[in-house]
C-alpha positions in Angstrom: -25.5 -9.3 2.5 -23.4 -12.3 1.7 -25.5 -13.8 -1.1 -23.6 -14.3 -4.3 -25.5 -12.8 -7.3 -24.7 -13.1 -11.0 -22.0 -10.6 -11.7 -21.9 -8.6 -14.9 -19.0 -8.7 -17.4 -18.1 -5.1 -16.8 -17.6 -5.8 -13.0 -13.9 -6.4 -12.5 -14.7 -8.6 -9.5 -16.1 -11.1 -11.9 -12.5 -11.9 -13.0 -10.2 -13.9 -10.7 -7.1 -11.7 -11.3 -8.9 -8.4 -10.4 -10.7 -10.1 -7.5 -7.4 -11.0 -6.1 -5.9 -7.5 -6.7 -8.8 -5.6 -5.2 -10.6 -7.9 -2.8 -8.0 -10.4 -1.4 -7.6 -9.1 2.2 -4.3 -10.8 2.7 -2.8 -9.4 -0.5 -4.2 -5.9 0.3 -2.8 -5.9 3.8 0.6 -7.1 2.7 0.6 -4.4 0.0 -0.4 -1.7 2.5 2.3 -2.8 5.0 4.9 -2.8 2.2 4.0 0.7 1.1 3.8 2.0 4.6 7.2 0.6 5.5 8.6 2.1 2.3 7.0 5.4 3.1 8.5 5.7 6.6 11.8 4.3 5.4 12.0 7.1 2.8 11.3 9.7 5.5 13.9 8.2 7.8 16.6 8.2 5.0 15.7 11.8 4.2 16.9 12.9 7.7 19.9 10.6 7.9 21.1 11.4 4.4 19.6 14.9 3.7 21.3 15.7 0.4 20.4 14.2 -3.0 24.0 13.1 -3.7 23.8 10.7 -0.8 20.1 9.8 -1.1 18.2 9.6 -4.3 15.5 7.3 -2.9 13.5 9.8 -0.8 12.7 12.2 -3.6 12.4 9.4 -6.2 9.7 7.7 -4.1 7.6 10.7 -3.3 7.9 12.9 -6.5 8.7 10.3 -9.2 6.6 7.4 -8.1 3.9 8.4 -5.6 2.9 11.8 -6.8 3.9 12.2 -10.5 3.4 8.8 -11.9 1.2 6.8 -9.5 -1.3 9.6 -8.6 -1.9 11.1 -12.0 -1.9 7.9 -13.9 -4.2 6.0 -11.5 -6.6 8.9 -11.0 -7.2 9.2 -14.7 -7.9 5.5 -15.1 -8.9 3.6 -12.0 -9.9 6.5 -9.7 -8.8 7.0 -6.1 -7.1 3.6 -5.7 -4.0 5.2 -4.3 -6.1 6.5 -1.4 -7.0 2.9 -0.7 -3.3 2.0 -0.1 -2.2 5.3 1.3 0.0 4.9 4.5 -1.9 7.7 6.3 -5.3 6.0 5.7 -3.9 2.6 6.5 -2.5 3.6 10.0 -5.5 5.9 10.5 -8.0 3.0 10.5 -6.2 1.5 13.5 -5.6 4.7 15.3 -9.3 5.6 15.0 -10.3 2.4 16.7 -8.3 3.3 19.9 -8.9 7.1 19.6 -11.3 9.5 21.2 -13.8 9.3 18.3 -15.1 12.8 18.8 -17.1 14.6 16.1 -14.9 17.1 14.3 -15.9 20.7 14.9 -17.6 22.6 12.0 -14.6 25.0 11.8 -12.3 22.1 11.0 -14.8 20.1 8.9 -13.8 22.2 6.0 -12.0 20.6 3.0 -10.7 24.1 2.0 -8.2 23.5 4.8 -6.7 20.6 2.8 -6.7 22.7 -0.3 -4.9 25.5 1.5 -2.2 23.1 2.8 -1.3 21.8 -0.7 -1.3 25.4 -2.1 0.7 27.0 0.6 2.8 24.0 1.7 3.7 22.7 -1.7 2.8 24.7 -4.8 3.5 28.2 -3.5 6.9 27.0 -2.1 7.7 25.3 -5.4 7.3 28.6 -7.3 8.9 30.8 -4.7 11.8 28.5 -4.0 12.5 26.4 -7.1 14.1 23.0 -6.2 13.1 23.2 -2.6 11.7 19.6 -2.7 14.6 18.2 -4.6 16.2 18.0 -1.2 15.5 14.7 0.6 15.5 16.6 3.9 12.8 19.0 2.9 10.8 16.2 1.3 11.0 14.2 4.5 10.1 17.2 6.7 7.1 17.9 4.6 5.7 14.4 4.8 6.7 14.0 8.5 4.6 17.1 9.4 1.6 15.7 7.4 2.0 12.3 9.2 2.0 13.9 12.6 -1.0 16.0 11.7 -2.8 12.9 10.4 -2.1 10.9 13.6 -3.5 13.7 15.8 -6.7 14.0 13.8 -7.2 10.2 13.5 -6.8 9.9 17.3 -9.1 12.7 18.2 -11.9 12.6 15.5 -14.0 9.8 14.1 -15.0 8.8 10.5 -11.5 9.3 9.1 -11.9 13.1 9.4 -8.3 13.8 8.4 -8.8 12.1 5.0 -12.1 14.0 4.4 -11.0 17.5 5.4 -7.4 18.0 6.2 -5.4 15.7 3.8 -3.9 18.0 1.1 -4.6 15.4 -1.6 -8.1 14.4 -0.3 -10.1 16.8 -2.4 -7.6 16.7 -5.2 -8.1 13.0 -5.7 -11.8 13.2 -5.1 -12.5 15.8 -7.8 -10.0 14.5 -10.5 -11.0 10.9 -10.1 -14.3 11.8 -11.8 -12.5 11.6 -15.1 -11.7 7.8 -14.6 -13.7 5.0 -16.1 -14.1 2.9 -12.9 -16.9 3.1 -10.4 -17.7 1.4 -7.1 -21.4 0.6 -7.0 -23.8 -2.2 -5.8 -26.2 -4.6 -7.5 -29.8 -3.4 -7.1 -31.2 -6.9 -7.2 -29.0 -7.9 -4.3 -29.5 -4.8 -2.2 -33.3 -4.8 -2.5 -33.6 -7.7 -0.1 -30.6 -6.7 2.2 -31.3 -6.3 5.9 -27.8 -6.5 7.3 -26.1 -3.5 5.5 -22.7 -5.2 5.8 -21.1 -2.8 3.3 -22.0 0.3 5.3 -20.9 -1.3 8.6 -17.5 -2.2 7.1 -16.9 1.4 5.9 -14.5 3.3 8.1 -15.6 6.5 6.5 -19.3 6.0 7.5 -20.5 5.8 3.9 -23.3 3.8 2.3 -22.1 2.2 -0.9 -25.7 1.2 -1.9 -26.5 4.9 -2.3 -23.7 5.7 -4.7 -25.8 4.8 -7.8 -28.7 7.0 -6.8 -26.4 9.9 -5.9 -24.2 9.5 -9.0 -21.3 10.0 -6.7 -18.9 7.9 -4.6 -18.7 10.8 -2.1 -15.6 10.4 0.1 -14.9 6.8 -0.9 -11.2 6.0 -1.1 -11.6 2.6 -2.8 -10.1 0.8 0.2 -12.5 -2.1 -0.7 -13.5 -2.9 2.8 -17.1 -2.9 1.7 -16.3 -5.2 -1.2 -14.7 -7.8 1.0 -17.7 -7.7 3.3 -20.4 -8.1 0.7 -20.6 -9.8 -2.7 -23.2 -7.3 -4.0 -20.5 -4.6 -4.2 -19.2 -4.1 -7.7 -16.2 -2.3 -9.3 -17.4 -1.6 -12.8 -16.0 -0.3 -16.0 -17.9 2.7 -17.3 -17.3 5.2 -20.1 -14.7 7.8 -19.0 -16.1 10.7 -17.0 -19.5 8.9 -16.8 -20.6 10.8 -13.6 -19.9 14.2 -15.3 -22.6 13.6 -17.9 -25.3 13.6 -15.2 -26.3 15.6 -12.1 -24.6 15.0 -8.8 -24.2 16.9 -5.6 -21.9 19.8 -6.3 -19.2 20.7 -3.8 -17.7 24.2 -4.1 -14.3 23.1 -2.8 -14.0 20.6 -5.7 -14.6 23.4 -8.3 -12.1 25.7 -6.7 -9.6 22.9 -6.5 -9.9 22.1 -10.1 -9.7 25.7 -11.1 -6.6 26.4 -9.1 -4.8 23.2 -10.1 -5.7 23.7 -13.7 -4.2 27.2 -13.5 -1.0 25.8 -11.9 -0.5 22.5 -13.7 -2.0 23.2 -17.1 -1.1 26.9 -17.5 1.8 27.8 -15.1 3.8 24.7 -16.0 3.3 25.3 -19.7 4.5 28.9 -19.3 7.4 27.9 -17.0 8.7 24.9 -18.9 7.7 25.9 -22.5 7.2 29.6 -23.2 10.0 30.7 -20.8 12.4 28.5 -22.8 11.8 30.4 -26.0 14.0 33.1 -27.4 11.3 35.8 -26.8 10.8 34.8 -23.1 11.7 38.4 -22.0 8.9 39.8 -24.1 6.1 38.1 -22.2 4.1 40.2 -19.7 4.8 38.0 -16.7 8.5 38.3 -17.2 8.2 42.1 -17.8 6.3 42.3 -14.4 9.0 40.2 -12.8 11.8 42.4 -14.2 10.0 45.5 -12.9 9.6 44.1 -9.4 13.3 43.2 -9.3 14.3 46.7 -10.4 12.3 48.4 -7.6 12.9 46.0 -4.8 15.9 44.2 -3.3 14.1 40.9 -2.9 16.5 38.1 -3.6 15.5 35.3 -1.2 12.5 34.2 -3.3 12.0 33.6 -7.0 10.1 36.6 -8.3 9.9 34.9 -11.7 8.1 32.0 -10.2 5.7 34.2 -8.2 4.7 36.3 -11.2 4.0 33.1 -13.3 1.9 31.6 -10.5 0.0 34.8 -9.9 -0.6 35.5 -13.6 -1.8 32.0 -14.3 -4.2 31.8 -11.3 -5.5 35.3 -11.9 -6.0 34.7 -15.6 -7.8 31.3 -15.3 -10.1 32.3 -12.5 -10.8 35.7 -14.0 -11.6 34.2 -17.5 -13.8 31.5 -15.9 -15.8 34.0 -13.8 -16.3 36.2 -16.8 -17.3 33.4 -19.2 -19.7 31.9 -16.7 -21.2 35.2 -16.0 -22.0 35.8 -19.7 -23.2 32.2 -20.0 -25.6 32.7 -17.1 -27.1 35.8 -18.7 -27.5 33.9 -22.0 -29.1 30.9 -20.3 -31.1 33.0 -17.9 -29.9 30.8 -15.1 -28.6 31.8 -11.7 -24.9 32.7 -12.0 -23.7 30.6 -9.0 -25.5 27.5 -10.4 -24.0 28.1 -13.8 -20.5 28.6 -12.4 -20.4 25.5 -10.3 -22.3 23.2 -12.7 -20.2 24.0 -15.8 -16.8 24.4 -14.2 -16.6 20.6 -13.7 -16.0 20.3 -17.5 -12.5 21.7 -17.0 -11.3 18.5 -15.2 -9.6 16.9 -18.3 -7.3 19.9 -18.8 -5.1 19.0 -15.9 -5.6 15.3 -15.4 -5.4 14.2 -19.1 -3.2 17.1 -20.2 -0.9 16.3 -17.3 -0.3 12.8 -18.7 1.8 14.2 -21.5 4.3 15.5 -19.0 4.1 12.5 -16.7 4.5 9.8 -19.4 7.3 11.7 -21.2 9.2 12.2 -17.9 8.7 8.6 -17.0 11.0 7.6 -19.8 13.3 10.6 -19.5 13.7 10.8 -15.7 11.2 8.9 -13.5 12.0 5.3 -14.4 15.7 5.6 -13.9 15.2 7.7 -10.7 12.9 5.1 -9.2 15.1 2.2 -10.1 18.3 3.8 -9.0 16.7 5.1 -5.8 15.5 1.6 -4.7 18.7 0.1 -5.9 20.7 2.5 -3.6 18.3 2.5 -0.6 18.0 -1.3 -0.3 21.6 -2.1 -1.4 20.5 -4.3 -4.3 23.9 -4.0 -6.0 22.6 -3.8 -9.6 24.2 -1.5 -12.2 22.7 2.0 -12.3 20.0 2.4 -14.9 20.2 4.9 -17.6 17.1 6.9 -18.6 14.9 5.0 -21.0 14.9 8.0 -23.4 16.6 11.3 -23.9 14.8 14.6 -24.1 14.2 15.6 -27.8 13.9 12.0 -29.2 11.3 12.1 -31.9 9.2 9.2 -30.6 8.4 11.1 -27.4 6.3 13.5 -29.5 3.5 10.9 -29.3 2.8 12.2 -25.8 2.1 15.6 -27.2 -1.3 14.3 -28.3 -2.6 14.2 -24.7 -3.2 18.0 -24.3 -5.3 17.9 -27.5 -7.3 15.0 -26.2 -7.7 17.0 -23.0 -9.3 20.0 -24.5 -11.4 18.0 -26.9 -12.8 15.9 -24.0 -13.4 19.1 -22.0 -15.4 20.6 -24.9 -17.5 17.4 -25.0 -18.1 17.6 -21.3 -19.0 21.3 -21.5 -21.6 20.5 -24.1 -23.3 17.9 -21.9 -22.9 20.0 -18.7 -24.8 22.8 -20.5 -27.6 20.4 -21.3 -28.0 19.9 -17.5 -29.0 23.6 -17.3 -31.3 23.9 -20.4 -32.7 21.8 -23.2 -32.8 24.7 -25.6 -30.1 24.0 -28.2 -29.9 27.6 -29.4 -29.1 28.9 -25.9 -26.6 26.1 -25.4 -24.8 27.0 -28.6 -24.7 30.7 -27.7 -23.4 30.1 -24.2 -20.9 27.4 -25.3 -18.0 29.6 -26.4 -18.3 31.8 -23.3 -18.6 28.9 -20.9 -15.6 27.2 -22.6 -13.3 30.3 -22.5 -10.7 28.6 -20.3 -10.8 25.5 -22.5 -10.3 27.7 -25.6 -7.4 29.5 -23.8 -5.8 26.1 -23.0 -6.1 25.0 -26.6 -4.7 28.3 -27.9 -1.8 28.1 -25.4 -0.8 24.7 -26.7 -0.9 25.9 -30.4 0.9 29.1 -29.4 3.8 27.2 -27.8 4.4 25.3 -31.0 4.2 28.5 -33.0 6.7 30.4 -30.8 9.2 27.6 -30.8 8.9 27.2 -34.5 9.2 30.9 -35.2 11.7 32.2 -32.7 13.6 29.1 -31.5 15.0 28.2 -28.1 16.9 30.4 -25.6 20.6 29.9 -25.7 21.2 30.7 -22.0 18.3 29.5 -19.7 15.1 31.2 -18.5 14.7 34.9 -19.0 18.4 35.5 -19.8 18.2 35.4 -23.6 19.5 38.3 -25.6 16.9 40.3 -27.4 18.1 38.9 -30.7 15.4 36.6 -32.0 16.5 33.6 -33.9 14.2 33.0 -36.8 14.1 29.4 -37.7 11.2 29.5 -40.1 10.0 32.7 -41.7 6.3 33.2 -41.7 4.9 35.0 -44.7 
């Protein structure tokens, strides 16, 4: 459908700048080519110069720019725009055209595979072998394996099956993009007379953009904008944040388990590892006591027992609390437990994606900006003077980023209230179930306040994680 209709003000395509950024095919192709070249160049340098002292570019690109800054920041605002310029997706569209185009078997058409890859291939290794991906060689090896895997799947199977089921970030970006305030949709007045279905024909993922509004879901859309360049009735609109989470949509179990596990890792484990374990009473916490006990009865030295216990404790606690809270909520609401669990758990999304912004934005000024600049400067022989960090850890103005965790749990509480409304209209039942359904949110809120209390009361360790003496330094006496 090529007819130009009257675009609404909230549609970014009604503005020439955004129309150029998101719909100009030449610009998008050049951008994808540039990112793809940079991606493979970083992998190449990781093998040629495998240590960080010789190569700061590889780790800076993947962990400071692509993952930490680009992914988290764009997901919480624009949605899955990074998927639209991802090198794997870019080359995949061309490989699929010359491939076998077979239908992926049911055993492989399972997004839990992608979730397992990111858990086992990244997060588990991070906690068992701290610093493993600080190595350019290991980083390049990780992304080379994923690239080979993607090429194989793109060549054999149709409809971009790798992105839908195997990509370790596919489900992650899909579920956490629901917090953003942007939405791809179509104009009903234009679609009502459409007989060509140009937007659907243009979609490499075999999606139908004109159904997104009705489903209250963008499904597997990666915001590649192929549909938008083929039809003027496609809109990229500004909505209230988390707009889809206030209404019903098709629930996918893998999305809920993804957000639960990543909330445990990124909202809880990281707070424990980088905050509580830096306090003077770190040795008193149960996860460190368990770690010490395991070390005393085993001779395991090749992995980090401390990291393993933190990871296990966080995942076990978050999932356990959520199961318990949702079970009690289902009894109060007199609603099926599984329906209660999967409907309400979506309210936890802000805990990681908004809470994570505190860490990402602070680290941008303290580490990421200088890492990225110096990495590109070195890799492309620009010859500029090295860049110093934009800020130093502990500077008072950085405290502004500490507000994000509080925004995260407040927004999660709001979402939980409205998600409960999807299950029952009875306000008394919703109020009774609310604290139980919100037990993970309450735990996250309490953890943030507890961190501040412990630092204020006992101070910081003098000698690294878990090696502090048992002498507690009282900075402020609590009456």
